[in-house]
Each structure stands twice: as C-alpha cells, then as structure tokens.
N, C-alpha and C positions, 0 to 999 in steps of 0.2 A: 292426448297429448302426453308425452314422457314427462313424469313429476318423479325427480329423484327422491328415493328413500329416506323418511324422515322429514322432508318437506311438505308444507302445507299451502294451499291459496287462501289469501286474503285480500282485502281491499281496501281503498279509501275512495271519496268522493272530491272531484276537484271539479273547477269552474266549466269544465267540457262533459262532465260524467264521471262514472266510475272506472277506477285503474284497478286492475286485478295484479298482486304481485306474489311470489313466492319465497319463502322465510324458512329457515329449519325452526322446527318446533318440536320435535319428538325423536325418540331414539333411532340411530345410535348418537345423535348430536347432542343431545338435551337431554337429561334424565333428572329425576327427583333430587339428585345430590349434585347435579353439576351446576355451575356458575351459570348465575342468571345471565340470558343473552342480550339483554338490555345495556348489561355491563360491559360489553364486548365493543371493541371499535369496529362500525359497520362498513362493509364494501356494497356499493351499489352497482349493479351490472345493467347497462342499457343495450338494448338489441338495436340492430342496424334496422333500414329500410328494403323493401321488397316482397314480393309473392310470399305471402304466408308468413313472414317474419312474425316473430314473439319472442319472449323469454325463453324457448327452447333453444335458441342460438347459442346460450351460455351454459345449458341445462348439464352439460358433461366438463364442463370446466369449474364452475361454483362450487361444487360440494367437496372440491379438493380444498377449499378453506373454510369450510365449515366447522370445524373443531376448535378454530381459534377466532374467528370472526365470525359477526352477525350479517348472513346475508340476505341482501333486498335484490330480487331481480323482477321486475315489473314488465307487464305487457302494456305497450306505449297506447294512449288514446287511439281508438281507430285500428288498433291491431290485436291479435290474439285472442284473450277471453276479457278484455276490456271492452267498455262500452264504444259502438260506432254510430257516433253521432252523423244525423245527415246533414252534412255542411262541405263546402268548398275548402278543404282544409289548407290552411296557410303557416308559413312559418314559426310566426307568433304563436300559434296555437299550442305548439310542441313546447317553445320556449316557456310560455307561461304555465303549463301543466306538468313540465318536467320539475320546474323550480317549485310549485304547489305540492307535488308528490313528496319530494325531498323535505319540505319543510312539515309534511304530516308524518312521515314516517324515520324522521331522524332528527334527535334532539343536540347532536353536536355536528361539528362541521365533517363532511365525510370524503372518502375516497372513491372517487366514480372510475369505472372502466367501461369505456365505449369505443366502437369502433367506426369508420365510415361516416355518413351523414351524420349520424346521429353523435359522433364526437365531434364533428364541426358545429353542431346545435349547442352541446356542453361547453363548448369555449365560448360562446356568446352568452350563455347562462351564466357561467362563472364570473364572466366580465362586469357584467350586470348584477349579479348578486355574490360576490366574494365570501361574504360571511357564511355563504352554505357549504364551502367546499374545503377541504384538508389538502388535498392534491387530485392531480387528473392523471390517468393512466390510458392513453389514446393510442389505437392503432389506425392506419392509413385513413386519416381526417378526410373525408371529402371537399372540395372547396377550398384547399388550402391556398388557392391564390388569391382568395379574398382576404387573406391575412397578410398577403406580402410574400408566400412562398410558393414554388411552383415545383412539386416534386418531380416532373420529367427533367429539369436540369439538374437534380441533385445528384451528389458524387456517387451514391449507393445505386440509383435510377441508370446511371450511365454505364456502371459496372456490369448491372443485370442484363442489360441489354446487348452487351457483347456476343457474338453469335456462338463462342463455346460454352460461356455460362448459360445461355439462354436454352440451349439444347439440354444441356444437364439438368436444369429445374425443369425445363419441360416434361421429364420422365417421374417426377415428383408431384404429386398430388397438391394441389395450391392451399386446399383446405387443410391437408396435415400441417403444411408449412404454416399457414395461418395460426392453427390453433397451437403450433409450438412457439411461435412469437409471442402471442398472447401471454401464455402461461409464464415465458420468460421476462416478458413487460411487467408483469403483476408482480412478479416474485422481484424484481430489480426495482420498481417501485415502492414496494412495502418494506424491503429490509435494508436498501441502501440511502433511500429516501424518506424516512417515516415522518419528516417534518413537513412544514407548510412551506419551507423556504425555495421549495422547486415548483409550486403550484401555482398556475394561472392566476390564483388571487390575488397573490402578491404582486403586484402592478403598479403600485403607488398611486391608485385609484379607489378613492372613498365613495360610498353610496350614502346621499342623504334625503331628506324628504325636502321637496320644493314647492313652491307654491306659483302658479302662474296666471295672471289677469289675461284676460282676453276681452276684445270688443267685437260685436258682431252688428254690421250695419247693413239696414234693407232686407232683412230677412222676411222673405214673402209667405206668410200664413195666416189664413183665414182667422183662426183662434189659437193665439198662444196657449192659453189653458190647455190644451190637447197635447202639448209637448210636456207640460208638468204632470199632468195626469199617468204621464207613463213614464215616470222616472226622471225627467230631465228638470233637477230641482236639487238644492242643499240635501245632503245626504244620500242622494244617487249616486250612478257612474255612468259613464261616456266612453265608448269607444274612441280613441284617437288614432289619426293617420298623418304621418308627417312626409313629407316628400314622396307620396303614393306608397310607402311602407307602413303598415297596421303595427301599431307598439301596443295592444291590449288595451283593459280599462284602467280609467284613472277616477278618483273620486271628485264630485261636484262639491265645492264647499260652499258656493253661492252663486245665485242666479237673479240679477237686478234687469227687469225692464226700465228702458230709459225714456223719457218723454219724447216725443217726435215733435220737432219744432222747426218754424220755417222762418225767413228773414223779411222784414216788414219795414219799406221804407217809411220813414217820419216826415213830418211837413218841413221840419228845419233842416232836410236832406240828410239827416243820420240813418243808420240800419238798427234796429231792434231784433233781437231773436224772441219770437212769441210762441206759445203753443200753438200747434197745427190744429186749425178747428175743424179741418175735412174728416168725416165719417168714413167708415169703411175703407181705409186705407191699404188693409191688408199689407203692411209692413211694419216690422218691428226691428227695434234695437235694442240689444243687451249690454251687459257688462256679466262677466262671467268669472269666477276664481275657480280653478282646479287643484290639486293636490296630488301629489304622487312622489316616487321616490326617482332620483336619478342620479348617474354619477356624476361627481364633482371633478373635473378636469383643469388644466391651466388655461383652457380655452372657455371655459364656462359648462354650464350643466348640459347633460348627453343623456336622452331617453332611446335605450336601443344602441344605433349607432348614428341617431340625427341629434346634432346641436339643437338646443334652444336659444332663440335669439329674438331680443325684441324688434318686430316687424315682420317675423315670421308667420307664415299663414299656417294653419292646424285645420285639418277637416273633423269635424266632429260627427259619429255615427251612430244611430240607436235605431230604437224599434222603430220609429214612425219619422226619423229625419236624417238627414244628412245635407251639411252646410259647413262652409269655411270660417273661421274666425281669425283674428290678427292677435299676436301676443303685443302686449302693451308695458306688461310689467312682469319682472322674474324676482324672486324672494328664496332665501334660503332662510328657515325661521331656525333661530337659535335655542 
C-alpha cells in the first residue's frame, strides 16, 4: 500500500483489536532540529467504507499539511492493516473504537476530517464525546436524513441536477472534483474557523457520569454463580442494548441477589411475606447498579441516541447471558 515519504506505520490497541495508523515521523517533515510534532495541532483523517477502504484514501491529501500539523490517519478496525476480528460488525463498534483511538493518540481536542459514512459516524461520536473534538470537516456525510437534513432537496443538489450542469460535470472526473472539494474544505476549516465555535461539540450538551439502578425479576438460571464467574459482578462490564440498538459496554457498580419470597395467608386473614421455602427454583431476582457516561439534556440523560427513563427496559448481554432489566432509578453523581 502506498505510504507517503517520511510517514511511518504505528498502532494502538482498542477494545476490538489493534488499529494501525500513519503519521509523519521522519524527514522531510521532521528532523533533529525541527519542532517536536507533539507540539503541533493534530489533524485526524478518517477514511470511508467500501471495498478495499483504508487510510490510502487520504494518502495523497494529508502530506500537504504535514509540515505544519501533526497528521494521524488510521485504518479503521476491520479495514486496511488494522486487525479484522471475526464478528458481525455494528455501528457502535466503530463509534467506540474511533473514540478510543482519539483518546489514545491525541492529548488535546482535535480537528477530524472525514467523508461518507464515516463522516456520519463522527457526528455521533462528537455528540456523545464533545470534549475530544475541536472541529469537524466533513464531506458528503451519508445518512444526513437521520440528522434532519435531506441532501437531495438542498439548493445545491437541485442546481447540479439541472440537465446542462449535469452534462458539464459528467465530463469531469468525480474523484478529481471530490479531492478538490476536500482540500478546499480543509483549508477553509483550518484558516477561517480555527476555533471551536463552529464545531459539532458546541451543542450546549454536556457529558457526565451517571448511575442507573435496575431490577431483574424471575431470571431463569440454574446457578447464578456462573454469571458472576464470567464477570457479571461489581468491577466488571456488560454490554447494554436499548430499543434494539447496541450502546457498547458499561461498568457494573454492584450486583445484589434479592431473596425470593411468597405471600402466606395468616389465621387472622392477613397476608405476610415469607422466604420462599422451595428448593431448585431456578429463578433469581437481582438489584443492579450500572455506571457510565451520558449526555445530559433538558429531557434527561441520553446514551447514544436513547433516553434513559425510569421504567425503561434495558437488555444486558455478556459471555453467557442475555436478559432484560428495568430502570428503577437514575443518579448524576456530583
């Protein structure tokens, strides 16, 4: 694969495996007398999706900025020279590993350049983790209708679809036009909007730690200890799924088994709750506390794009379990 002069391959380890990235480390970009690249502002270039996609997509663009910026261009997990774990890839896999990659390679909020489906993903990451980003430079984000915008109805789409202009642009390589547009957008984003006021991170939404209490009723399991042995315990992690949408892993703060009881009629006609004397019930009740980060909006905490409300069912998934629990309390620690 083409690797620009002076760039070298490095890597970091994410929760789904090793991610390879390319950065300027040698001449002509850096010499013994040059400024340390760690002191330069960072530009992160993220490639799109498609057959053979990798950081090569940007390899003839990012060298133009390597003299004045620290360049980081990764192969996303499952693409290029990064690891290809055998799994059914989900959107949340990329949201999680992109955030982990930025956390490990960048010490300050960064400018991210992305296109196509990855551009849409980075919007979601920036909404969930605004502290990681200085600004976003995006071209043709896929799925804009998910964010309330439909490109086909835009002013520019209507102009370019007119017969005369359509024939004119049909004679020019769309790749050349795309490359020129990307470079123009990068220049505009860097030199005309150097601050954070125009970034997606500035949406008036904060990210804070939250604690969620859940109750599990009537979980059919022969031996609850087998759950705890596989990490379903305080200090472990569990995958959460809200409204059929995975939202990654979240910390388990506590797990408490609740005693099983039955209602027993008394001679005086009253009812008392007594421990259930039956053996081999194969049914367990639990009280759980989970902890993680959520967006704090005027409508309450939000994980991903799902609101957390008391009474909401949350699906918990792990090595040897998959069951539902119900939210009974929410707290934002101070």
